[in-house]
Every structure is written in structure tokens, then in C-alpha cells.
C-alpha positions in Angstrom: -13.7 20.1 4.2 -12.4 17.3 1.9 -13.9 16.2 -1.4 -15.1 13.0 0.3 -16.8 15.0 3.0 -18.6 17.0 0.4 -19.7 13.8 -1.4 -20.9 12.4 1.9 -23.0 15.5 2.7 -24.6 15.3 -0.7 -25.1 11.6 -1.3 -24.6 10.1 2.2 -28.4 9.5 2.6 -28.3 7.0 -0.2 -25.7 4.8 1.4 -26.7 1.2 2.3 -25.9 0.3 5.9 -24.5 -3.2 6.3 -23.8 -3.4 2.5 -21.2 -6.1 2.8 -23.5 -8.2 5.1 -26.1 -8.3 2.3 -23.4 -9.3 -0.3 -22.1 -12.1 2.0 -25.7 -13.4 2.4 -26.3 -13.4 -1.3 -22.9 -15.1 -1.9 -23.9 -17.9 0.4 -27.3 -18.2 -1.4 -25.7 -18.3 -4.8 -23.1 -20.9 -3.5 -26.0 -23.2 -2.6 -27.8 -22.6 -5.8 -24.7 -23.4 -7.9 -24.2 -26.6 -5.9 -27.7 -27.6 -6.8 -27.3 -26.4 -10.5 -23.8 -25.5 -11.7 -25.2 -23.8 -14.8 -26.8 -21.2 -12.6 -23.5 -19.3 -12.4 -23.6 -18.7 -16.2 -26.6 -16.4 -15.7 -24.6 -14.1 -13.3 -21.1 -13.8 -14.8 -19.9 -10.4 -16.0 -20.0 -10.9 -19.8 -19.7 -7.6 -21.7 -21.2 -9.1 -24.9 -24.3 -10.3 -23.1 -24.6 -7.0 -21.2 -24.6 -5.2 -24.6 -27.4 -7.5 -25.7 -29.6 -6.2 -22.8 -28.6 -8.5 -19.9 -27.7 -5.5 -17.8 -28.1 -7.3 -14.4 -24.7 -8.9 -15.1 -23.1 -5.5 -14.2 -24.1 -6.3 -10.6 -24.9 -10.0 -10.3 -21.2 -11.1 -10.6 -20.4 -9.8 -7.1 -22.7 -12.5 -5.7 -20.7 -15.3 -7.4 -18.6 -17.3 -4.8 -14.9 -17.5 -5.4 -14.7 -21.2 -4.7 -16.6 -24.5 -4.8 -15.0 -25.8 -1.6 -17.4 -25.7 1.3 -14.8 -25.1 4.0 -13.1 -22.4 2.0 -16.4 -20.6 1.3 -17.1 -20.4 5.0 -13.7 -18.9 5.6 -14.1 -16.5 2.7 -17.6 -15.3 3.8 -16.6 -14.9 7.4 -13.6 -12.8 6.5 -15.6 -10.7 4.1 -18.3 -10.1 6.7 -15.7 -9.1 9.3 -13.8 -6.9 6.9 -16.9 -5.1 5.8 -18.1 -4.5 9.4 -14.6 -3.3 10.5 -14.3 -0.8 7.5 -17.8 0.5 8.0 -17.1 1.1 11.7 -13.8 2.9 10.8 -15.0 4.9 7.7 -18.7 5.1 8.1 -21.4 3.7 5.8 -20.9 6.1 2.9 -17.2 5.7 2.5 -17.4 1.9 2.6 -20.2 2.0 0.0 -18.2 4.3 -2.2 -15.0 2.2 -1.9 -16.9 -1.0 -2.8 -18.8 0.5 -5.7 -15.6 2.0 -7.2 -14.1 -1.5 -7.1 -17.2 -2.8 -9.0 -16.8 0.0 -11.6 -13.1 -0.9 -12.0 -13.9 -4.5 -12.6 -16.5 -3.6 -15.1 -14.2 -1.3 -17.0 -11.5 -4.0 -17.1 -14.0 -6.5 -18.5 -15.2 -4.1 -21.2 -11.8 -2.7 -22.2 -9.5 -5.7 -21.8 -11.9 -8.6 -22.0 -10.8 -9.9 -18.6 -11.6 -9.2 -15.0 -10.6 -10.7 -11.7 -14.2 -10.6 -10.4 -14.8 -11.1 -6.7 -11.2 -12.0 -6.1 -9.6 -8.6 -6.4 -12.8 -6.8 -5.1 -12.7 -8.7 -1.8 -8.9 -8.5 -1.7 -9.2 -4.7 -1.9 -11.1 -4.8 1.4 -8.1 -6.6 2.9 -5.7 -4.1 1.4 -7.7 -1.2 2.9 -7.7 -2.7 6.3 -4.0 -3.6 6.1 -3.3 0.1 5.2 -5.4 1.5 8.0 -4.3 -0.9 10.7 -1.3 -2.9 9.5 -0.5 -4.3 13.0 -4.0 -5.6 13.7 -3.8 -9.4 14.2 -6.2 -12.0 12.8 -6.2 -15.8 13.0 -4.9 -17.1 9.6 -5.5 -20.8 9.6 -5.4 -20.7 13.4 -2.1 -18.7 13.5 -2.1 -15.1 14.6 -0.8 -12.9 11.8 -0.7 -9.1 11.4 -2.8 -7.8 8.6 0.1 -6.4 6.7 1.6 -9.9 6.4 -1.7 -11.4 5.4 -2.0 -8.7 2.7 1.5 -9.3 1.5 0.8 -13.1 1.2 -2.4 -12.4 -0.7 -0.6 -9.9 -3.0 2.1 -12.5 -4.1 0.0 -14.2 -6.9 -1.2 -10.9 -8.2 2.4 -9.5 -8.3 3.5 -12.6 -10.2 0.6 -12.2 -12.7 1.5 -8.5 -13.0 5.2 -9.4 -13.8 4.5 -12.3 -16.2 1.0 -11.7 -17.5 1.6 -9.0 -20.1 0.1 -5.6 -20.5 -3.5 -6.9 -20.5 -3.1 -8.6 -17.1 -1.2 -5.5 -15.8 -4.0 -3.2 -16.9 -6.6 -5.5 -15.5 -5.0 -5.6 -12.0 -4.5 -1.9 -11.9 -8.0 -1.0 -13.0 -9.6 -3.7 -10.7 -7.9 -2.0 -7.8 -9.1 1.4 -8.9 -10.9 1.9 -5.5 -7.7 1.3 -3.5 -5.6 3.7 -5.6 -8.2 6.4 -5.5 -8.6 6.1 -1.7 -5.0 5.7 -0.6 -2.9 6.9 -3.6 -3.2 10.6 -2.7 -2.2 9.9 0.9 0.8 7.9 -0.2 1.9 10.6 -2.6 1.4 13.2 0.1 3.5 11.2 2.6 6.3 10.8 0.0 6.3 14.5 -0.7 6.3 15.4 3.0 9.1 12.9 3.7 11.2 14.4 0.9 10.6 17.9 2.2 11.4 16.9 5.7 14.7 15.3 4.5 15.6 18.5 2.6 14.9 20.7 5.7 16.9 18.4 7.9 19.8 18.5 5.5 19.7 22.3 5.5 19.5 22.4 9.2 22.5 20.0 9.7 24.5 22.0 7.2 23.7 25.2 9.1 25.0 23.7 12.3 28.5 23.2 10.8 30.1 26.6 10.1 33.3 25.4 8.5 34.8 28.9 8.8 34.9 28.8 12.6 37.9 26.6 13.5 40.4 26.6 16.4 43.6 26.2 14.3 44.5 27.5 10.8 47.9 27.5 9.1 48.8 31.1 8.0 50.6 29.7 4.9 48.6 26.8 3.4 45.3 27.5 5.2 44.6 23.9 6.5 42.6 23.5 9.7 42.0 20.8 12.2 38.8 20.2 10.2 40.4 19.8 6.8 43.5 18.0 8.2 42.5 16.2 11.4 46.0 14.7 11.9 48.0 17.9 11.5 49.8 19.6 14.4 49.8 23.4 14.7 52.2 25.8 16.5 52.2 29.5 17.2 55.4 31.1 16.0 57.3 34.1 17.4 55.5 36.4 15.0 52.2 35.5 16.7 50.8 33.6 13.7 49.8 29.9 13.7 51.4 27.4 11.3 51.3 23.8 10.6 54.5 21.9 11.3 55.4 21.8 7.6 55.3 25.6 7.3 56.5 26.6 10.8 59.2 29.3 10.5 62.6 28.4 11.8 63.2 30.2 15.1 66.2 32.6 15.2 69.3 31.5 17.2 
């Protein structure tokens, strides 16, 4: 039984079925409220200073903030989040999806408190895509009406974060890594295990191939210099009158 199995047996009854559906619905509601009153978003953002002053709801409310003000884009974003949540819940089960999402929230909160910056909903939702692309890389979705495999969609989405990681300095690097804490905790051990298994397999294969090539067993060997058809593929060998085999360079002269 794995550690996750033990956690699920202990805390599985507290998991929220359809968690991502509720989050999508509240994202849609907050989007409408922000359109009516743009200042409403200021009450929900993850601000460590205000949290320390007692506004603890901000530790959760930021996940309901939409990632865009564009009406068409928010529909696409919410539809994708809804689908990703349902797919992961059907694959993992309710508890594992809950744990994955809450770990992402914790990572974002840690980043905000320690580094003064957080990617908010962007990386949290992107972590759902990364999980799906890792589990089913060849699954296809319609990306702006073009069928694309999930692994390519994830790579496209990863480009701006990679650029920020390379150019943004240590603060941005730490923020990205911590905000993707859920992904690394879920998939990091498996990646390390696969790397170790691949290395062990390559070592065993090399030993097996070496065992199949006993260099001492050759058909021809010069009695003087010791070369064989393996060490000198272009050499010619002859058997002399004394019954020994020689290369042409060391072949004894025959008696007249």
C-alpha cells in the first residue's frame, strides 16, 4: 500500500466530489461581479499583509478570481478547467484530485508569503494541464478548433513560464517551482524512479552484451604476435609445417 493509499483511507471521506466544478462556477460568478464592479477583485486577491491583519479568507478566495477580463477567453478557460477537473477525478478519484489541487493552493500561498509574488490561478490551472499531459500525453483536444495532443498543448503553455524562469531571476524561479509544488510531489518520484530504472536497465544490457562477446574464443591466432581475426580483421593466417598458425608477417619460411 502506497503513502497516497494510506492518506486516502484516513482522509478520503473528507474529499469534495466535483471540487473543480464548484470552483469553475464561482469563477464565473466572480467574473460577472468584477464586470459589474472592478474593485470587487481587490477583496479576494492573495495579499500576505492583509492576511496577517486578519483577512484570512484571502488564503482561499484568490482561486475564484478569473484569469482574464475577456468574455470569450473566460468561456474557453472555464470549459477547459471543468473538463480537466472531471477527467482527472475520473482517472485518480476524488481524494487524489482534491489533494493535488490543495497542494497547488498551498504552494501558491507559500510563494506569496516567502517571495512576495505568486502566479495565482494561472499556474494552479496549468498544473491540471500538466497532470493530464503526463498521464495521457497523446490524448487529443481541440485547441482553437485544431486537434492537438495534450503533450504539445502543455509544451506550448510551458513556454512563457520557461522564459520567465530563465530571465526572471531567483525570485521568479522560486515562485514557479513552489507554485508547481503539487506537480513535483505527484510526478517527481515517478520520474526519478523511471530514470533510475532506465539507468539500471542500460547497465544490465551493457553487461549482457559484453558477456556475449568472449574475445578469447577466436578462430585464428598468430603464434608469434598473438593477433586474431578480431583484433586484425584484414590479416591473413596460415598453418605452417609445425602445425602452428601464423599471420603472413610471421609465417616461417618453408624448407626447400
